[in-house]
A tleap script that builds the chain and sets N, CA, C and O, in Angstrom:
source leaprc.protein.ff14SB
mol = sequence {
  NMET ARG LEU SER LEU ARG ASP THR GLU LEU
  LEU ARG PHE LEU SER ARG VAL GLY VAL ALA
  ARG THR SER ALA LEU GLN ALA LEU PHE PHE
  CYS ASP LEU ALA ASN THR ARG ARG ARG LEU
  ARG ARG LEU GLN LYS ALA GLY SER ILE GLU
  ASP ARG GLY PHE ALA GLY GLU PRO SER ALA
  GLU ALA GLY ARG SER LEU SER LYS TYR TRP
  CYS LEU GLY ALA ALA ALA SER ALA ARG LEU
  ARG LEU ARG TYR ALA SER ASP LEU TRP PRO
  ASN VAL GLU SER ASP SER GLY ARG LYS ARG
  SER LEU ARG PHE TRP GLU HIE GLN ASP CALA
}
set mol.1.N position { 14.239 -11.275 1.977 }
set mol.1.CA position { 12.931 -11.710 2.432 }
set mol.1.C position { 12.108 -12.154 1.226 }
set mol.1.O position { 12.046 -11.458 0.213 }
set mol.2.N position { 11.496 -13.291 1.345 }
set mol.2.CA position { 10.654 -13.817 0.269 }
set mol.2.C position { 9.252 -13.219 0.385 }
set mol.2.O position { 8.644 -13.249 1.455 }
set mol.3.N position { 8.752 -12.685 -0.704 }
set mol.3.CA position { 7.429 -12.068 -0.716 }
set mol.3.C position { 6.362 -13.097 -1.057 }
set mol.3.O position { 6.499 -13.864 -2.010 }
set mol.4.N position { 5.306 -13.100 -0.268 }
set mol.4.CA position { 4.168 -13.969 -0.557 }
set mol.4.C position { 3.288 -13.287 -1.599 }
set mol.4.O position { 3.506 -12.128 -1.951 }
set mol.5.N position { 2.302 -14.014 -2.082 }
set mol.5.CA position { 1.352 -13.444 -3.035 }
set mol.5.C position { 0.616 -12.268 -2.400 }
set mol.5.O position { 0.387 -11.252 -3.057 }
set mol.6.N position { 0.244 -12.400 -1.122 }
set mol.6.CA position { -0.436 -11.308 -0.410 }
set mol.6.C position { 0.462 -10.087 -0.319 }
set mol.6.O position { -0.010 -8.963 -0.490 }
set mol.7.N position { 1.766 -10.288 -0.049 }
set mol.7.CA position { 2.702 -9.165 0.021 }
set mol.7.C position { 2.782 -8.442 -1.320 }
set mol.7.O position { 2.780 -7.213 -1.373 }
set mol.8.N position { 2.852 -9.212 -2.394 }
set mol.8.CA position { 2.930 -8.617 -3.724 }
set mol.8.C position { 1.675 -7.818 -4.038 }
set mol.8.O position { 1.759 -6.720 -4.590 }
set mol.9.N position { 0.520 -8.355 -3.692 }
set mol.9.CA position { -0.733 -7.624 -3.920 }
set mol.9.C position { -0.789 -6.356 -3.070 }
set mol.9.O position { -1.264 -5.319 -3.532 }
set mol.10.N position { -0.307 -6.437 -1.836 }
set mol.10.CA position { -0.268 -5.267 -0.958 }
set mol.10.C position { 0.639 -4.191 -1.553 }
set mol.10.O position { 0.283 -3.013 -1.561 }
set mol.11.N position { 1.800 -4.588 -2.047 }
set mol.11.CA position { 2.724 -3.635 -2.658 }
set mol.11.C position { 2.151 -3.035 -3.935 }
set mol.11.O position { 2.331 -1.846 -4.194 }
set mol.12.N position { 1.471 -3.834 -4.724 }
set mol.12.CA position { 0.826 -3.307 -5.935 }
set mol.12.C position { -0.268 -2.307 -5.564 }
set mol.12.O position { -0.432 -1.282 -6.226 }
set mol.13.N position { -1.019 -2.615 -4.494 }
set mol.13.CA position { -2.051 -1.698 -4.019 }
set mol.13.C position { -1.423 -0.374 -3.595 }
set mol.13.O position { -1.914 0.692 -3.966 }
set mol.14.N position { -0.340 -0.434 -2.819 }
set mol.14.CA position { 0.325 0.792 -2.380 }
set mol.14.C position { 0.898 1.578 -3.557 }
set mol.14.O position { 0.937 2.808 -3.522 }
set mol.15.N position { 1.336 0.882 -4.585 }
set mol.15.CA position { 1.857 1.586 -5.755 }
set mol.15.C position { 0.743 2.339 -6.479 }
set mol.15.O position { 0.989 3.383 -7.084 }
set mol.16.N position { -0.474 1.815 -6.419 }
set mol.16.CA position { -1.603 2.474 -7.076 }
set mol.16.C position { -2.146 3.642 -6.265 }
set mol.16.O position { -2.438 4.699 -6.824 }
set mol.17.N position { -2.286 3.466 -4.950 }
set mol.17.CA position { -2.922 4.503 -4.143 }
set mol.17.C position { -1.929 5.480 -3.533 }
set mol.17.O position { -2.311 6.586 -3.150 }
set mol.18.N position { -0.667 5.095 -3.436 }
set mol.18.CA position { 0.353 5.986 -2.883 }
set mol.18.C position { 0.560 5.794 -1.392 }
set mol.18.O position { 1.643 5.393 -0.965 }
set mol.19.N position { -0.453 6.073 -0.601 }
set mol.19.CA position { -0.369 5.991 0.863 }
set mol.19.C position { -1.637 5.335 1.389 }
set mol.19.O position { -2.736 5.613 0.909 }
set mol.20.N position { -1.475 4.457 2.383 }
set mol.20.CA position { -2.637 3.804 2.998 }
set mol.20.C position { -2.401 3.648 4.493 }
set mol.20.O position { -1.263 3.528 4.948 }
set mol.21.N position { -3.490 3.651 5.243 }
set mol.21.CA position { -3.414 3.466 6.689 }
set mol.21.C position { -3.365 1.976 7.024 }
set mol.21.O position { -3.777 1.124 6.237 }
set mol.22.N position { -2.842 1.693 8.227 }
set mol.22.CA position { -2.786 0.312 8.704 }
set mol.22.C position { -4.173 -0.304 8.706 }
set mol.22.O position { -4.340 -1.456 8.307 }
set mol.23.N position { -5.169 0.450 9.151 }
set mol.23.CA position { -6.528 -0.085 9.224 }
set mol.23.C position { -7.078 -0.442 7.839 }
set mol.23.O position { -7.809 -1.423 7.701 }
set mol.24.N position { -6.736 0.339 6.823 }
set mol.24.CA position { -7.193 0.033 5.464 }
set mol.24.C position { -6.510 -1.225 4.937 }
set mol.24.O position { -7.150 -2.064 4.302 }
set mol.25.N position { -5.220 -1.354 5.198 }
set mol.25.CA position { -4.493 -2.543 4.753 }
set mol.25.C position { -4.993 -3.791 5.469 }
set mol.25.O position { -5.071 -4.868 4.878 }
set mol.26.N position { -5.330 -3.636 6.746 }
set mol.26.CA position { -5.883 -4.768 7.488 }
set mol.26.C position { -7.201 -5.224 6.875 }
set mol.26.O position { -7.422 -6.419 6.676 }
set mol.27.N position { -8.067 -4.274 6.579 }
set mol.27.CA position { -9.376 -4.618 6.021 }
set mol.27.C position { -9.259 -5.318 4.667 }
set mol.27.O position { -10.075 -6.179 4.339 }
set mol.28.N position { -8.259 -4.954 3.894 }
set mol.28.CA position { -8.122 -5.514 2.552 }
set mol.28.C position { -7.322 -6.814 2.487 }
set mol.28.O position { -7.615 -7.677 1.659 }
set mol.29.N position { -6.303 -6.966 3.363 }
set mol.29.CA position { -5.359 -8.055 3.173 }
set mol.29.C position { -5.169 -8.997 4.361 }
set mol.29.O position { -4.604 -10.077 4.192 }
set mol.30.N position { -5.622 -8.620 5.553 }
set mol.30.CA position { -5.321 -9.422 6.736 }
set mol.30.C position { -6.585 -9.736 7.525 }
set mol.30.O position { -7.640 -9.144 7.300 }
set mol.31.N position { -6.455 -10.682 8.458 }
set mol.31.CA position { -7.619 -11.062 9.258 }
set mol.31.C position { -7.647 -10.387 10.624 }
set mol.31.O position { -8.726 -10.217 11.191 }
set mol.32.N position { -6.491 -9.997 11.173 }
set mol.32.CA position { -6.496 -9.305 12.464 }
set mol.32.C position { -5.350 -8.290 12.527 }
set mol.32.O position { -4.425 -8.314 11.715 }
set mol.33.N position { -5.441 -7.405 13.513 }
set mol.33.CA position { -4.508 -6.297 13.624 }
set mol.33.C position { -3.104 -6.748 13.993 }
set mol.33.O position { -2.132 -6.168 13.507 }
set mol.34.N position { -2.967 -7.768 14.841 }
set mol.34.CA position { -1.634 -8.237 15.256 }
set mol.34.C position { -0.839 -8.766 14.054 }
set mol.34.O position { 0.336 -8.434 13.894 }
set mol.35.N position { -1.469 -9.574 13.223 }
set mol.35.CA position { -0.797 -10.080 12.026 }
set mol.35.C position { -0.470 -8.956 11.047 }
set mol.35.O position { 0.573 -8.973 10.394 }
set mol.36.N position { -1.365 -7.986 10.952 }
set mol.36.CA position { -1.147 -6.846 10.066 }
set mol.36.C position { 0.100 -6.094 10.481 }
set mol.36.O position { 0.991 -5.853 9.665 }
set mol.37.N position { 0.165 -5.721 11.755 }
set mol.37.CA position { 1.317 -4.954 12.243 }
set mol.37.C position { 2.613 -5.740 12.112 }
set mol.37.O position { 3.641 -5.176 11.739 }
set mol.38.N position { 2.579 -7.027 12.413 }
set mol.38.CA position { 3.782 -7.864 12.322 }
set mol.38.C position { 4.308 -7.915 10.887 }
set mol.38.O position { 5.504 -7.743 10.651 }
set mol.39.N position { 3.419 -8.150 9.946 }
set mol.39.CA position { 3.861 -8.266 8.551 }
set mol.39.C position { 4.320 -6.922 8.001 }
set mol.39.O position { 5.286 -6.860 7.241 }
set mol.40.N position { 3.632 -5.841 8.380 }
set mol.40.CA position { 4.037 -4.523 7.907 }
set mol.40.C position { 5.421 -4.157 8.455 }
set mol.40.O position { 6.224 -3.551 7.745 }
set mol.41.N position { 5.705 -4.518 9.708 }
set mol.41.CA position { 7.036 -4.266 10.274 }
set mol.41.C position { 8.106 -5.061 9.513 }
set mol.41.O position { 9.191 -4.540 9.252 }
set mol.42.N position { 7.811 -6.310 9.158 }
set mol.42.CA position { 8.777 -7.117 8.396 }
set mol.42.C position { 9.015 -6.541 7.006 }
set mol.42.O position { 10.147 -6.502 6.525 }
set mol.43.N position { 7.945 -6.098 6.370 }
set mol.43.CA position { 8.094 -5.469 5.053 }
set mol.43.C position { 8.883 -4.165 5.158 }
set mol.43.O position { 9.647 -3.816 4.258 }
set mol.44.N position { 8.689 -3.450 6.267 }
set mol.44.CA position { 9.429 -2.211 6.481 }
set mol.44.C position { 10.920 -2.493 6.682 }
set mol.44.O position { 11.760 -1.791 6.120 }
set mol.45.N position { 11.251 -3.503 7.470 }
set mol.45.CA position { 12.659 -3.854 7.688 }
set mol.45.C position { 13.338 -4.299 6.400 }
set mol.45.O position { 14.537 -4.087 6.222 }
set mol.46.N position { 12.578 -4.912 5.505 }
set mol.46.CA position { 13.119 -5.355 4.221 }
set mol.46.C position { 13.246 -4.205 3.222 }
set mol.46.O position { 13.835 -4.377 2.154 }
set mol.47.N position { 12.699 -3.033 3.556 }
set mol.47.CA position { 12.767 -1.881 2.663 }
set mol.47.C position { 11.670 -1.829 1.627 }
set mol.47.O position { 11.709 -0.997 0.721 }
set mol.48.N position { 10.684 -2.713 1.749 }
set mol.48.CA position { 9.601 -2.754 0.761 }
set mol.48.C position { 8.591 -1.636 0.967 }
set mol.48.O position { 8.029 -1.121 0.000 }
set mol.49.N position { 8.354 -1.255 2.223 }
set mol.49.CA position { 7.424 -0.163 2.523 }
set mol.49.C position { 8.082 0.789 3.511 }
set mol.49.O position { 9.061 0.442 4.172 }
set mol.50.N position { 7.527 1.996 3.602 }
set mol.50.CA position { 8.041 3.013 4.511 }
set mol.50.C position { 6.918 3.536 5.391 }
set mol.50.O position { 5.775 3.670 4.956 }
set mol.51.N position { 7.264 3.826 6.627 }
set mol.51.CA position { 6.345 4.393 7.599 }
set mol.51.C position { 6.304 5.902 7.392 }
set mol.51.O position { 7.351 6.547 7.342 }
set mol.52.N position { 5.115 6.468 7.272 }
set mol.52.CA position { 4.958 7.909 7.073 }
set mol.52.C position { 4.313 8.600 8.270 }
set mol.52.O position { 3.777 9.699 8.121 }
set mol.53.N position { 4.349 7.997 9.434 }
set mol.53.CA position { 3.809 8.628 10.635 }
set mol.53.C position { 2.411 8.153 10.961 }
set mol.53.O position { 1.855 7.279 10.297 }
set mol.54.N position { 1.856 8.753 12.006 }
set mol.54.CA position { 0.549 8.338 12.492 }
set mol.54.C position { -0.570 9.181 11.892 }
set mol.54.O position { -0.378 10.344 11.537 }
set mol.55.N position { -1.736 8.564 11.791 }
set mol.55.CA position { -2.938 9.246 11.316 }
set mol.55.C position { -3.616 9.898 12.513 }
set mol.55.O position { -4.093 9.199 13.406 }
set mol.56.N position { -3.663 11.180 12.542 }
set mol.56.CA position { -4.303 11.879 13.650 }
set mol.56.C position { -3.327 12.208 14.754 }
set mol.56.O position { -2.155 11.834 14.693 }
set mol.57.N position { -3.806 12.901 15.754 }
set mol.57.CA position { -2.992 13.282 16.898 }
set mol.57.C position { -3.147 12.258 18.008 }
set mol.57.O position { -4.260 11.800 18.269 }
set mol.58.N position { -2.044 11.886 18.674 }
set mol.58.CA position { -2.167 10.937 19.787 }
set mol.58.C position { -2.945 11.547 20.941 }
set mol.58.O position { -2.826 12.740 21.221 }
set mol.59.N position { -3.732 10.730 21.599 }
set mol.59.CA position { -4.479 11.188 22.768 }
set mol.59.C position { -4.446 10.092 23.821 }
set mol.59.O position { -4.104 8.946 23.529 }
set mol.60.N position { -4.801 10.453 25.040 }
set mol.60.CA position { -4.732 9.501 26.153 }
set mol.60.C position { -5.678 8.325 25.939 }
set mol.60.O position { -5.321 7.186 26.238 }
set mol.61.N position { -6.878 8.585 25.426 }
set mol.61.CA position { -7.837 7.500 25.251 }
set mol.61.C position { -7.533 6.646 24.019 }
set mol.61.O position { -7.923 5.479 23.969 }
set mol.62.N position { -6.850 7.205 23.038 }
set mol.62.CA position { -6.546 6.446 21.819 }
set mol.62.C position { -5.424 5.443 22.049 }
set mol.62.O position { -5.470 4.328 21.529 }
set mol.63.N position { -4.424 5.832 22.820 }
set mol.63.CA position { -3.309 4.932 23.083 }
set mol.63.C position { -2.603 4.537 21.801 }
set mol.63.O position { -2.264 5.400 20.991 }
set mol.64.N position { -2.374 3.231 21.600 }
set mol.64.CA position { -1.683 2.733 20.406 }
set mol.64.C position { -2.647 2.406 19.283 }
set mol.64.O position { -2.244 1.802 18.288 }
set mol.65.N position { -3.901 2.784 19.412 }
set mol.65.CA position { -4.878 2.399 18.401 }
set mol.65.C position { -4.804 3.251 17.135 }
set mol.65.O position { -5.514 2.982 16.166 }
set mol.66.N position { -3.946 4.281 17.138 }
set mol.66.CA position { -3.827 5.110 15.950 }
set mol.66.C position { -3.196 4.321 14.810 }
set mol.66.O position { -2.286 3.521 15.026 }
set mol.67.N position { -3.678 4.550 13.614 }
set mol.67.CA position { -3.135 3.882 12.438 }
set mol.67.C position { -1.941 4.650 11.898 }
set mol.67.O position { -1.912 5.881 11.935 }
set mol.68.N position { -0.963 3.919 11.399 }
set mol.68.CA position { 0.159 4.545 10.717 }
set mol.68.C position { -0.178 4.670 9.243 }
set mol.68.O position { -1.009 3.937 8.707 }
set mol.69.N position { 0.491 5.616 8.604 }
set mol.69.CA position { 0.437 5.725 7.156 }
set mol.69.C position { 1.609 4.945 6.576 }
set mol.69.O position { 2.722 5.025 7.096 }
set mol.70.N position { 1.373 4.191 5.502 }
set mol.70.CA position { 2.408 3.404 4.847 }
set mol.70.C position { 2.458 3.755 3.372 }
set mol.70.O position { 1.428 4.022 2.753 }
set mol.71.N position { 3.665 3.754 2.809 }
set mol.71.CA position { 3.820 3.964 1.376 }
set mol.71.C position { 4.859 2.973 0.850 }
set mol.71.O position { 5.554 2.318 1.627 }
set mol.72.N position { 4.952 2.877 -0.430 }
set mol.72.CA position { 5.867 1.950 -1.079 }
set mol.72.C position { 7.301 2.421 -0.879 }
set mol.72.O position { 7.602 3.604 -1.039 }
set mol.73.N position { 8.182 1.490 -0.529 }
set mol.73.CA position { 9.594 1.795 -0.370 }
set mol.73.C position { 10.317 1.795 -1.709 }
set mol.73.O position { 9.787 1.327 -2.716 }
set mol.74.N position { 11.528 2.325 -1.705 }
set mol.74.CA position { 12.300 2.435 -2.951 }
set mol.74.C position { 12.638 1.063 -3.527 }
set mol.74.O position { 12.574 0.868 -4.740 }
set mol.75.N position { 12.996 0.115 -2.669 }
set mol.75.CA position { 13.373 -1.221 -3.151 }
set mol.75.C position { 12.200 -1.907 -3.843 }
set mol.75.O position { 12.359 -2.490 -4.916 }
set mol.76.N position { 11.033 -1.835 -3.232 }
set mol.76.CA position { 9.846 -2.474 -3.818 }
set mol.76.C position { 9.395 -1.751 -5.073 }
set mol.76.O position { 8.930 -2.380 -6.023 }
set mol.77.N position { 9.530 -0.452 -5.081 }
set mol.77.CA position { 9.123 0.315 -6.251 }
set mol.77.C position { 9.942 -0.098 -7.474 }
set mol.77.O position { 9.389 -0.289 -8.557 }
set mol.78.N position { 11.248 -0.234 -7.302 }
set mol.78.CA position { 12.100 -0.646 -8.420 }
set mol.78.C position { 11.769 -2.069 -8.865 }
set mol.78.O position { 11.720 -2.351 -10.063 }
set mol.79.N position { 11.542 -2.963 -7.906 }
set mol.79.CA position { 11.222 -4.356 -8.222 }
set mol.79.C position { 9.897 -4.452 -8.978 }
set mol.79.O position { 9.787 -5.198 -9.951 }
set mol.80.N position { 8.887 -3.694 -8.528 }
set mol.80.CA position { 7.580 -3.738 -9.175 }
set mol.80.C position { 7.609 -3.106 -10.563 }
set mol.80.O position { 6.915 -3.560 -11.472 }
set mol.81.N position { 8.403 -2.072 -10.720 }
set mol.81.CA position { 8.504 -1.441 -12.041 }
set mol.81.C position { 9.027 -2.427 -13.077 }
set mol.81.O position { 8.555 -2.458 -14.213 }
set mol.82.N position { 10.001 -3.227 -12.675 }
set mol.82.CA position { 10.556 -4.203 -13.614 }
set mol.82.C position { 9.570 -5.311 -13.936 }
set mol.82.O position { 9.473 -5.745 -15.083 }
set mol.83.N position { 8.836 -5.773 -12.925 }
set mol.83.CA position { 7.978 -6.943 -13.120 }
set mol.83.C position { 6.608 -6.607 -13.696 }
set mol.83.O position { 6.096 -7.327 -14.554 }
set mol.84.N position { 6.011 -5.507 -13.222 }
set mol.84.CA position { 4.632 -5.189 -13.605 }
set mol.84.C position { 4.522 -3.839 -14.304 }
set mol.84.O position { 3.499 -3.169 -14.164 }
set mol.85.N position { 5.503 -3.432 -15.024 }
set mol.85.CA position { 5.528 -2.088 -15.599 }
set mol.85.C position { 4.277 -1.774 -16.409 }
set mol.85.O position { 3.695 -0.702 -16.241 }
set mol.86.N position { 3.857 -2.661 -17.267 }
set mol.86.CA position { 2.701 -2.356 -18.116 }
set mol.86.C position { 1.389 -2.367 -17.343 }
set mol.86.O position { 0.454 -1.657 -17.711 }
set mol.87.N position { 1.302 -3.174 -16.258 }
set mol.87.CA position { 0.070 -3.224 -15.472 }
set mol.87.C position { -0.055 -2.047 -14.514 }
set mol.87.O position { -1.143 -1.500 -14.331 }
set mol.88.N position { 1.067 -1.655 -13.900 }
set mol.88.CA position { 1.008 -0.631 -12.856 }
set mol.88.C position { 1.052 0.789 -13.390 }
set mol.88.O position { 0.375 1.673 -12.865 }
set mol.89.N position { 1.835 1.010 -14.419 }
set mol.89.CA position { 1.997 2.363 -14.900 }
set mol.89.C position { 1.634 2.485 -16.371 }
set mol.89.O position { 2.470 2.870 -17.188 }
set mol.90.N position { 0.386 2.156 -16.715 }
set mol.90.CA position { -0.013 2.358 -18.104 }
set mol.90.C position { -0.209 3.849 -18.364 }
set mol.90.O position { -0.070 4.668 -17.456 }
set mol.91.N position { -0.522 4.181 -19.564 }
set mol.91.CA position { -0.799 5.571 -19.888 }
set mol.91.C position { -1.999 6.018 -19.057 }
set mol.91.O position { -3.107 5.516 -19.245 }
set mol.92.N position { -1.786 6.952 -18.147 }
set mol.92.CA position { -2.853 7.326 -17.219 }
set mol.92.C position { -3.809 8.360 -17.785 }
set mol.92.O position { -4.799 8.704 -17.140 }
set mol.93.N position { -3.532 8.851 -18.959 }
set mol.93.CA position { -4.444 9.804 -19.575 }
set mol.93.C position { -5.532 9.046 -20.332 }
set mol.93.O position { -5.241 8.101 -21.065 }
set mol.94.N position { -6.752 9.453 -20.158 }
set mol.94.CA position { -7.847 8.836 -20.895 }
set mol.94.C position { -7.916 9.439 -22.293 }
set mol.94.O position { -7.144 10.338 -22.629 }
set mol.95.N position { -8.834 8.947 -23.096 }
set mol.95.CA position { -8.986 9.460 -24.449 }
set mol.95.C position { -9.405 10.921 -24.464 }
set mol.95.O position { -9.091 11.654 -25.402 }
set mol.96.N position { -10.108 11.339 -23.431 }
set mol.96.CA position { -10.567 12.726 -23.382 }
set mol.96.C position { -9.503 13.659 -22.806 }
set mol.96.O position { -9.722 14.868 -22.743 }
set mol.97.N position { -8.354 13.121 -22.386 }
set mol.97.CA position { -7.298 13.963 -21.833 }
set mol.97.C position { -7.382 14.131 -20.326 }
set mol.97.O position { -6.493 14.726 -19.718 }
set mol.98.N position { -8.449 13.607 -19.712 }
set mol.98.CA position { -8.605 13.712 -18.262 }
set mol.98.C position { -7.845 12.594 -17.579 }
set mol.98.O position { -7.705 11.502 -18.129 }
set mol.99.N position { -7.357 12.866 -16.385 }
set mol.99.CA position { -6.675 11.843 -15.624 }
set mol.99.C position { -7.701 10.876 -15.068 }
set mol.99.O position { -8.764 11.290 -14.605 }
set mol.100.N position { -7.389 9.592 -15.111 }
set mol.100.CA position { -8.323 8.586 -14.621 }
set mol.100.C position { -8.320 8.554 -13.102 }
set mol.100.O position { -7.275 8.707 -12.471 }
set mol.101.N position { -9.483 8.356 -12.525 }
set mol.101.CA position { -9.636 8.372 -11.073 }
set mol.101.C position { -9.262 7.032 -10.464 }
set mol.101.O position { -9.109 6.035 -11.169 }
set mol.102.N position { -9.118 7.024 -9.142 }
set mol.102.CA position { -8.831 5.795 -8.423 }
set mol.102.C position { -9.952 4.780 -8.621 }
set mol.102.O position { -9.688 3.581 -8.708 }
set mol.103.N position { -11.195 5.244 -8.693 }
set mol.103.CA position { -12.323 4.343 -8.908 }
set mol.103.C position { -12.166 3.588 -10.235 }
set mol.103.O position { -12.488 2.402 -10.318 }
set mol.104.N position { -11.673 4.276 -11.268 }
set mol.104.CA position { -11.432 3.623 -12.549 }
set mol.104.C position { -10.444 2.476 -12.388 }
set mol.104.O position { -10.679 1.382 -12.901 }
set mol.105.N position { -9.332 2.715 -11.675 }
set mol.105.CA position { -8.302 1.691 -11.516 }
set mol.105.C position { -8.802 0.540 -10.664 }
set mol.105.O position { -8.427 -0.606 -10.908 }
set mol.106.N position { -9.646 0.814 -9.663 }
set mol.106.CA position { -10.199 -0.269 -8.840 }
set mol.106.C position { -11.065 -1.179 -9.682 }
set mol.106.O position { -11.024 -2.396 -9.501 }
set mol.107.N position { -11.857 -0.626 -10.607 }
set mol.107.CA position { -12.723 -1.444 -11.456 }
set mol.107.C position { -11.931 -2.160 -12.546 }
set mol.107.O position { -12.351 -3.213 -13.024 }
set mol.108.N position { -10.787 -1.598 -12.944 }
set mol.108.CA position { -9.933 -2.260 -13.927 }
set mol.108.C position { -9.394 -3.571 -13.366 }
set mol.108.O position { -9.258 -4.554 -14.094 }
set mol.109.N position { -9.083 -3.583 -12.058 }
set mol.109.CA position { -8.502 -4.763 -11.430 }
set mol.109.C position { -9.530 -5.818 -11.059 }
set mol.109.O position { -9.172 -6.968 -10.804 }
set mol.110.N position { -10.795 -5.444 -11.024 }
set mol.110.CA position { -11.842 -6.386 -10.585 }
set mol.110.C position { -12.099 -7.461 -11.619 }
set mol.110.O position { -12.946 -8.329 -11.409 }
savepdb mol mol.pdb
quit
C-alpha cells in the first residue's frame, strides 16, 4: 500500500502520542467520519496501525458511535524508525533531567 503524505503524518503523530481515538484522528487529519474509518481500516489491513479496542462501554443509545483506540503497528514503526529516526526519537531528556511533555513536542513540530 502506498502511503500518502497525510498517512505519514498520521503515523508520525501516533508514534509520538502512542494511542489515539478515531475522533481525535478525524479532527486532526480528516474531514468526515466515513473517510476516517475507511482509511484507518486500510492502514490496519496494511499493518501500519493496530486496533486497541473501543473507548468506553457500548450502550444501546451509543450504537456504533464509540471511538476505537489506534496505535502504531510493527511494520510502520520499523519503517518510521529508519526514515525519521532523528526527528521521532531524539534524546527525550531535557537539560534538567526531566522528561519532556507532550506539549513540548507539539510546539516543536509547529
